[in-house]
N, C-alpha and C positions, 0 to 999 in steps of 0.2 A: 203444433196445436194438439191442446188436449180435451179432447172430445168426449164428453161425458157420458158416462155408460148406461145403459136401461139395467136394473136392477136385475139380477136373474139370482134364483133362489141357486142354482147349479155351481156358479160361479162363487158367490159366496160360501158355498160349503165349502168349496176347494179352497178358497183366501184362509179360510177359518179355519180347517185343518193345517194348512201351509201354517200358519201363525203357531198353532201350536205344537211343532215341531219342528226342533234343532238340530233335525242330525239330518240336514242338507237330503232330502227324500228323491228319490228320482221319481219318472211319472206314473211306472209301475206301483211304488209306493204307493204314490196318494193316489190311483186309480185304484188301488183294494181298499184304502182307510173310507174314500168318498164313496165309493158301492157299499158299506154299511148303513152310511145316512142313505142313501139316495138308490138302491138297489138295480133300478134299472137304467142308470149314467151309463154310456159308452165311452169307452177311452179315444174313441174321436172328441169328442165333448170336452174331456178332461184335458185334452192334449191341446184345443183353442181355447179355451178356455185360461190355461196356464201359459200359452203364450200372449193374448190379450190381455193380462195381466202385468208380464213381461214388459210387452208395447207401452205400456202405461206408467212405468214403471215402479209398479205398486210390488213388484216380486221381481229378484235377481237369479236370470239363469248362469248358473254355474257349470263350465267344462271344466275337469278336472281330468280328463285324458285316460278313462276310465270305460270309452263307449258310453256312457250315459248322459243325458245334461239331465241334473240337478236345482232344485226348487232353492230359495231362501227369503223369507217374503222378509228379515230383517235386514232394513233397504237403508240404515244410516252409515256412513262410512266406515267399511270395517276388510277386513281379510283373512283370507283362507288358509289353515295347515290342514293337509293333506297325508293319511299317516299309507305308506307304499305295503304295508304287510295285512293289517285287514281293513283298510279301506275307511275309517271316520275320517270324517271332515269336522273342523271345529272352528269355532270365528274365533278371531286374534285381533283385536282393536289397539293402534300404535298412535303417539302420540301424534299429533303433525307433527310438531318438531323434527322428526324422525324422518318422516312421508315427503315434507315441500322440499328440503334440500334434493333428493334422489327425485325428485321430480322437475326440478328447475335444471338438474344436471342432464337428462336424459331428454330435454326441450331444448338445451342448449346445444348439444352433440345430435341431435335431431332436426335442428330448424322447424321445429313444429309445438302449435298449441296445443297442449294437453289440458282436455277436461276433465279428464278422472284417469286413476289406476286402477286393475286390475291385477292384485299379487296374490302369486297363491304360491306356496312354501309346503315343498316334498320332506317327508324324512321319516319317524318312527314318532308313535305317540307314548304315551306314558306306561302304560296298560300291556303294550308290548314290547316296550325296555323291559319291564317289570320280570316279564316271565322268560327273558334270555336268563 
């Protein structure tokens, strides 16, 4: 059940900052940006509001394996590419015609109904490849 949230200046500021940041920041990055707007905000308030926004499906939480949780305000279906050299996280949009057969195959092999999929691609980004 999706409960209506009361308006919160802190939560709105956090959400707006995240919407305008396509780098998939972690909580510390978000906290530093929010602090510029609301100097007396606590790290705990940022954590609580990020978790609340995620529980309300307004943002995505990403665990890319680097020890930090990253956040994404883009909730339309998409996947992520992670550069294992520099750590950059990029959005990737794949045609449903590519993903649907994969989900069907996994569903058939696991005898499970799949509601969604989070696919994380690892490799080396364009910038790191150019440096080599």
